[in-house]
C-alpha positions as CSV (number, residue, x, y, z in Angstrom):
1,X,45.1,36.0,18.0
2,X,42.1,33.8,17.4
3,X,41.0,35.1,14.0
4,X,44.6,35.3,13.1
5,X,44.9,31.1,14.0
6,X,41.3,30.8,12.2
7,X,42.9,32.2,9.4
8,X,45.8,29.2,9.5
9,X,43.5,26.7,10.0
10,X,41.1,27.7,6.7
11,X,44.1,27.8,4.2
12,X,44.8,23.8,5.1
13,X,41.1,22.8,5.3
14,X,39.5,21.6,2.0
15,X,36.1,20.2,2.5
16,X,32.7,22.9,3.0
17,X,32.0,20.7,6.5
18,X,35.5,21.1,7.6
19,X,35.2,24.9,7.3
20,X,32.2,25.5,8.7
21,X,33.0,23.2,11.6
22,X,36.2,25.3,12.6
23,X,34.6,28.6,12.1
24,X,31.4,27.0,14.5
25,X,34.2,26.3,17.1
26,X,36.0,29.9,16.5
27,X,32.4,31.4,17.1
28,X,32.0,30.0,20.2
29,X,35.4,30.6,21.8
30,X,35.3,33.9,21.0
31,X,31.3,34.5,21.8
32,X,31.1,33.3,25.7
33,X,27.4,33.4,25.4
34,X,26.5,32.3,22.2
35,X,24.5,29.2,22.1
36,X,23.8,28.2,18.5
37,X,25.7,28.7,15.6
38,X,24.4,28.0,11.8
39,X,24.5,28.6,8.0
40,X,22.8,29.4,5.5
41,X,23.6,28.9,2.0
42,X,21.5,30.8,-0.9
43,X,19.6,28.8,-2.8
44,X,19.2,29.1,-6.7
45,X,15.7,30.8,-6.1
46,X,17.3,33.7,-3.8
47,X,16.0,32.3,-0.4
48,X,18.4,31.4,2.3
49,X,17.6,27.5,3.2
50,X,19.7,25.9,6.1
51,X,22.8,24.1,5.6
52,X,24.8,23.5,8.8
53,X,24.1,23.9,12.7
54,X,26.1,23.6,15.6
55,X,25.6,24.0,19.4
56,X,27.5,24.8,22.1
57,X,29.8,21.9,22.8
58,X,30.3,20.8,19.3
59,X,26.9,18.8,18.8
60,X,26.1,19.0,15.0
61,X,22.1,19.7,13.9
62,X,20.9,18.3,10.8
63,X,19.5,20.8,8.3
64,X,15.7,20.0,9.1
65,X,16.6,21.0,12.6
66,X,18.0,24.5,12.4
67,X,15.4,26.9,13.0
68,X,16.3,30.0,11.8
69,X,14.3,33.6,11.9
70,X,13.3,34.3,8.4
71,X,12.2,38.1,9.4
72,X,15.9,38.4,10.4
73,X,17.2,37.0,7.2
74,X,14.6,39.0,5.3
75,X,15.7,42.0,7.2
76,X,20.0,41.5,6.3
77,X,18.9,41.1,2.6
78,X,16.6,44.2,2.4
79,X,19.5,45.8,4.0
80,X,22.4,44.1,2.4
81,X,24.6,44.3,5.6
82,X,24.6,42.4,9.0
83,X,22.2,42.9,11.5
84,X,21.9,42.9,15.1
85,X,18.7,41.8,17.0
86,X,18.4,42.7,20.9
87,X,15.5,43.2,22.6
88,X,13.2,46.4,22.5
89,X,15.8,47.4,19.7
90,X,14.7,45.5,16.7
91,X,11.4,45.9,14.7
92,X,8.0,44.0,15.8
93,X,7.8,41.3,13.5
94,X,11.6,40.9,14.2
95,X,11.4,41.2,17.8
96,X,8.2,38.5,18.2
97,X,9.4,35.9,16.3
98,X,12.9,35.6,18.3
99,X,11.0,36.2,21.3
100,X,8.8,32.9,20.0
101,X,12.1,31.0,19.9
102,X,13.3,32.5,23.5
103,X,16.5,34.3,21.6
104,X,17.9,36.6,23.8
105,X,19.9,38.4,21.2
106,X,21.6,37.4,17.7
107,X,23.1,38.4,14.7
108,X,23.0,37.5,11.0
109,X,25.9,38.5,8.8
110,X,26.0,37.9,5.4
111,X,29.0,35.6,3.3
112,X,30.1,37.7,0.1
113,X,32.5,35.6,-2.0
114,X,34.3,36.7,-4.8
115,X,31.8,35.6,-7.2
116,X,28.6,36.5,-5.5
117,X,27.0,36.2,-2.4
118,X,27.4,32.7,-0.6
119,X,24.8,32.6,2.8
120,X,24.7,34.3,5.8
121,X,25.8,33.3,9.5
122,X,23.4,33.1,12.1
123,X,24.4,33.4,16.0
124,X,22.1,33.3,18.7
125,X,22.5,34.1,22.6
126,X,19.5,32.7,24.7
127,X,21.3,34.6,28.0
128,X,19.6,37.8,28.2
129,X,21.9,38.8,31.3
130,X,24.9,39.5,28.2
131,X,23.6,40.0,25.0
132,X,25.6,40.5,21.9
133,X,26.6,44.1,21.1
134,X,27.9,46.1,18.4
135,X,31.9,44.7,18.9
136,X,30.8,41.1,18.8
137,X,29.1,41.8,15.7
138,X,31.8,43.8,13.9
139,X,34.1,40.6,15.2
140,X,31.4,38.3,13.2
141,X,31.8,40.4,10.0
142,X,35.5,40.0,10.2
143,X,35.3,36.5,10.9
144,X,32.5,36.0,8.1
145,X,35.0,37.7,5.6
146,X,37.7,34.9,6.1
147,X,34.8,32.5,6.3
148,X,33.2,33.3,2.8
149,X,36.7,32.9,0.5
150,X,37.5,29.4,2.7
151,X,34.0,28.4,1.6
152,X,34.1,29.7,-1.7
153,X,37.7,27.6,-2.0
154,X,35.9,24.5,-1.0
155,X,33.1,24.6,-3.2
156,X,36.0,25.6,-6.0
157,X,37.7,22.6,-5.3
158,X,34.7,20.4,-4.9
159,X,33.6,21.7,-8.5
160,X,37.1,20.7,-10.0
161,X,36.8,17.3,-8.3
162,X,33.6,16.8,-9.7
163,X,34.3,17.8,-13.3
164,X,37.7,15.8,-13.4
165,X,35.7,12.4,-12.1
166,X,33.1,13.1,-15.2
167,X,36.0,13.4,-17.6
168,X,37.2,9.8,-16.1
169,X,33.9,8.4,-16.2
170,X,33.5,9.8,-20.1
171,X,37.0,8.6,-20.9
172,X,36.4,4.8,-19.4
173,X,33.2,4.9,-20.8
174,X,34.5,5.9,-24.8
175,X,37.5,3.9,-25.0
176,X,35.3,0.8,-23.5
177,X,32.8,1.3,-26.1
178,X,35.0,0.7,-29.2
179,X,35.5,-3.1,-28.5
180,X,32.5,-5.4,-26.4
181,X,35.1,-7.7,-25.5
182,X,36.7,-6.0,-23.2
183,X,34.5,-4.0,-22.5
184,X,34.1,-3.7,-18.2
185,X,37.9,-4.2,-18.3
186,X,39.2,-0.6,-17.0
187,X,36.0,-0.9,-14.0
188,X,37.3,-4.6,-12.9
189,X,40.6,-3.3,-12.7
190,X,39.5,-0.4,-10.4
191,X,37.4,-2.6,-8.3
192,X,40.5,-5.3,-7.6
193,X,43.0,-2.7,-7.3
194,X,40.6,-1.2,-4.5
195,X,40.1,-4.7,-3.0
196,X,43.8,-5.5,-3.1
197,X,44.4,-1.7,-1.3
198,X,41.9,-2.7,1.3
199,X,42.8,-6.0,2.0
200,X,46.4,-5.0,2.3
201,X,45.1,-2.4,5.0
202,X,44.0,-5.1,6.7
203,X,46.4,-6.7,6.9
204,X,49.1,-6.7,9.7
205,X,51.5,-9.1,7.9
206,X,55.0,-6.9,7.7
207,X,55.1,-5.8,3.9
208,X,57.9,-7.6,2.1
């Protein structure tokens, strides 16, 4: 039921930030022992870089505040599949890095879009009494599939918006360069229009 509600919401969300916040809320809702949720994106050099983080309760973390296990990310990338860490069941290097961060269990699940890998979802649990299990990992894999589609769509829409803005800027520059006397006219009209719209929004007078 939770995944169904998530899918409905993701279909109406348009920005990457909105998508990530909704996914984080779902993770905490479906995994009662989850303490940290973060997303790393795939950089141009092929490395995973922290992008978004959230704590249970809704507090968001800046990219610089997000602590991720590089060994866990490396293990996931090498195996090309989701990774579940639990004490005593993971390789020495992986387990050691988790112990240093006081992590009782954790999951790393790749985000695969139609045009290739996007990044990875990481969830950790600081409660040793209820570590993540295979069922939790399977749930995260299903969630990651919906998340990847929504993130890819949000990125695509952002790219279209940037292209459109670039086209408008280029068109205005080309038109105004023909006559120095009217140069800047379009931008001034836009500035005045924006100022009028803001003033009308602030006004409490009835519209005529």
